[in-house]
C-alpha positions as CSV (number, residue, x, y, z in Angstrom):
1,M,15.6,-10.0,4.5
2,K,12.3,-9.5,5.9
3,I,10.3,-6.3,6.0
4,E,7.0,-5.6,7.8
5,Y,4.7,-3.3,5.6
6,Y,2.2,-1.7,7.7
7,F,-0.6,0.2,5.8
8,S,-4.1,1.0,5.5
9,I,-6.0,-0.3,2.5
10,L,-7.5,3.2,2.3
11,S,-4.3,5.4,2.3
12,P,-3.7,7.3,-0.5
13,F,0.1,7.5,0.2
14,A,0.2,3.7,0.3
15,Y,-1.4,4.0,-3.1
16,L,1.2,6.3,-4.3
17,G,4.1,4.4,-3.0
18,A,2.6,0.7,-3.8
19,D,4.4,0.4,-7.3
20,R,8.0,1.6,-6.0
21,F,7.7,-0.5,-3.1
22,T,6.8,-3.7,-5.2
23,K,10.0,-2.8,-7.3
24,I,12.1,-2.5,-4.4
25,V,11.0,-6.0,-2.9
26,S,11.6,-7.6,-6.4
27,K,15.1,-5.9,-6.8
28,Y,16.3,-7.1,-3.2
29,N,14.3,-10.4,-2.9
30,L,12.6,-9.3,0.2
31,E,10.3,-11.3,2.1
32,V,7.2,-9.1,2.8
33,I,4.9,-9.5,5.9
34,E,1.9,-7.2,4.9
35,K,0.0,-6.1,8.0
36,P,-3.2,-4.1,6.9
37,L,-4.4,-2.1,9.9
38,D,-7.1,0.2,11.0
39,L,-5.7,3.6,11.0
40,V,-8.8,5.8,11.9
41,G,-10.2,3.3,14.5
42,E,-7.1,2.1,16.3
43,I,-3.6,3.7,15.1
44,F,-4.7,7.4,15.2
45,P,-6.6,7.2,18.7
46,N,-3.6,5.5,20.2
47,T,-0.7,7.7,18.7
48,G,-1.9,10.9,18.6
49,G,-3.4,11.2,15.0
50,L,-6.5,12.5,13.5
51,P,-8.8,11.5,10.9
52,V,-8.7,13.8,7.8
53,P,-12.1,15.5,8.5
54,K,-11.2,16.3,12.2
55,R,-7.7,18.1,11.0
56,H,-7.6,21.8,10.7
57,P,-8.8,23.1,7.5
58,A,-5.0,24.2,6.2
59,R,-4.0,20.6,6.8
60,Q,-6.7,19.3,4.9
61,K,-6.2,21.7,2.1
62,Y,-2.3,21.0,1.9
63,R,-3.0,17.4,1.9
64,L,-4.7,17.6,-1.4
65,V,-2.0,19.9,-2.6
66,E,0.6,17.2,-1.7
67,L,-1.2,14.4,-3.1
68,T,-1.6,16.1,-6.4
69,R,2.1,17.0,-6.5
70,I,3.1,13.4,-5.7
71,S,0.6,12.0,-8.3
72,N,1.9,14.2,-11.0
73,K,5.6,13.6,-10.1
74,L,5.1,9.9,-10.4
75,G,2.9,10.1,-13.6
76,L,0.1,8.1,-11.7
77,P,-3.6,8.4,-12.4
78,F,-5.1,9.5,-9.3
79,N,-8.6,11.0,-7.9
80,K,-7.9,12.9,-4.9
81,Q,-11.3,13.1,-3.6
82,P,-12.8,9.7,-4.6
83,K,-16.5,9.1,-4.6
84,F,-16.1,5.9,-2.4
85,F,-13.5,7.2,0.3
86,P,-14.1,6.2,2.9
87,P,-15.9,3.1,1.6
88,K,-19.1,2.0,3.3
89,D,-17.2,-0.7,5.2
90,P,-13.5,0.3,5.7
91,H,-12.3,-2.9,7.2
92,V,-13.7,-5.5,4.7
93,A,-11.0,-4.9,1.8
94,A,-8.4,-5.4,4.4
95,K,-9.8,-8.6,5.7
96,F,-9.8,-9.8,2.0
97,L,-6.4,-8.9,1.8
98,I,-5.1,-11.0,4.7
99,A,-6.9,-13.8,3.3
100,S,-5.4,-13.4,-0.1
101,N,-1.9,-13.6,1.9
102,K,-3.1,-16.6,3.3
103,M,-3.8,-18.3,-0.3
104,G,-0.2,-17.5,-1.5
105,N,-0.8,-13.8,-2.8
106,K,1.4,-11.3,-1.8
107,L,1.3,-7.6,-2.4
108,H,-0.8,-7.8,-5.6
109,F,-4.3,-8.0,-4.0
110,G,-3.5,-4.8,-1.8
111,N,-1.9,-2.8,-4.9
112,E,-5.0,-3.7,-6.9
113,C,-7.4,-2.5,-4.2
114,L,-5.7,0.8,-3.6
115,K,-5.7,1.3,-7.6
116,Y,-9.6,0.6,-7.7
117,L,-10.2,3.4,-5.0
118,W,-7.7,6.0,-5.9
119,S,-7.4,5.7,-9.8
120,M,-10.7,4.0,-10.6
121,D,-13.3,5.3,-8.4
122,K,-14.5,2.1,-7.4
123,D,-16.0,0.8,-3.9
124,I,-13.6,-1.6,-2.4
125,S,-16.1,-2.6,0.1
126,D,-18.5,-3.9,-2.7
127,H,-18.2,-7.6,-2.8
128,T,-18.8,-7.3,-6.7
129,I,-15.5,-5.1,-7.0
130,L,-13.7,-7.4,-4.9
131,Q,-14.6,-10.2,-6.9
132,E,-13.6,-8.3,-10.0
133,I,-10.2,-8.1,-8.4
134,C,-10.0,-11.5,-7.5
135,E,-10.6,-12.7,-11.0
136,K,-8.1,-10.3,-12.4
137,L,-5.5,-12.1,-10.1
138,N,-6.8,-15.5,-10.8
139,L,-8.1,-15.9,-7.2
140,N,-11.0,-17.7,-6.1
141,F,-13.4,-15.3,-4.9
142,E,-15.7,-17.5,-2.9
143,D,-12.8,-19.2,-1.2
144,M,-11.4,-15.9,-0.2
145,K,-14.5,-14.7,1.1
146,K,-15.3,-17.5,3.3
147,L,-11.7,-17.1,4.8
148,A,-11.9,-13.3,4.9
149,L,-15.2,-13.3,6.9
150,T,-13.9,-15.6,9.8
151,D,-13.1,-14.8,13.3
152,E,-9.4,-15.9,12.7
153,I,-9.0,-13.1,9.9
154,N,-10.4,-10.6,12.2
155,L,-8.4,-11.3,15.0
156,E,-5.4,-11.1,12.7
157,Y,-6.5,-7.7,11.4
158,Q,-6.8,-6.2,15.1
159,K,-3.4,-7.8,16.1
160,N,-2.0,-5.9,13.2
161,S,-3.2,-2.6,14.6
162,K,-2.0,-3.7,18.1
163,D,1.6,-4.6,16.9
164,A,2.0,-1.5,15.0
165,V,1.2,0.6,18.1
166,D,3.6,-1.5,20.2
167,H,6.3,-0.9,17.5
168,D,5.8,3.0,17.2
169,V,4.1,2.8,13.7
170,F,1.9,5.8,13.6
171,G,1.0,6.2,10.1
172,S,0.4,4.6,6.7
173,P,2.6,3.4,4.7
174,S,5.2,2.6,7.3
175,Y,8.2,0.0,6.3
176,V,9.8,-1.8,9.0
177,L,13.4,-3.2,8.5
178,N,15.3,-4.7,11.4
179,N,13.2,-2.6,13.8
180,E,13.9,0.7,11.7
181,I,10.8,2.6,10.7
182,F,10.7,4.4,7.3
183,W,7.3,6.3,7.4
184,G,5.7,7.4,4.1
185,Q,6.1,6.6,0.5
186,D,8.5,9.5,0.3
187,R,10.9,7.3,2.6
188,L,11.3,4.8,0.1
189,D,14.8,6.1,-1.0
190,Y,16.1,6.1,2.5
191,L,14.8,2.4,2.7
192,E,16.5,1.6,-0.2
193,D,19.7,3.3,1.0
194,V,19.7,0.9,4.0
195,L,19.1,-2.3,1.5
196,K,22.0,-1.2,-0.6
197,K,24.3,-1.4,2.4
């Protein structure tokens, strides 16, 4: 079975769902098509969403409460207000992720980026940090960098966002199985219910 995984490499909710999603993928032997997207620049403007700083203060406050609740419930280390959010370049890690997929690495690179941002307080737009992640996963940084900065990867990144909007995806993370959307890490149980059938 194939599942499309639309997410922002900067999304705290994608981080909170990453380990559980990876376990579901392994348990049901799913083929994952990772589609990192531009949430703030493309998805929100085209689907009625707002970036965090433009939301009402009540929504901003509740978001932090919810993130704390979820991370505590899951027992995950989590910094709800990391120093490098958003990173200087909010797109570079996503492009490295697309390159890592083309080099045969699935899920792990993205999961590490999310972890570095949300639990280790690292700037995932810094090439030194991206190199560290590559070395941790036994990936050739120079080869990945060369590929990540090509027009081909940039176009694929843009297409991911367009595909998301065209398929009614409006948030991160979103898991799409047989054209059915499961939005949010808290919908993973519902996704698994369908997989069980």
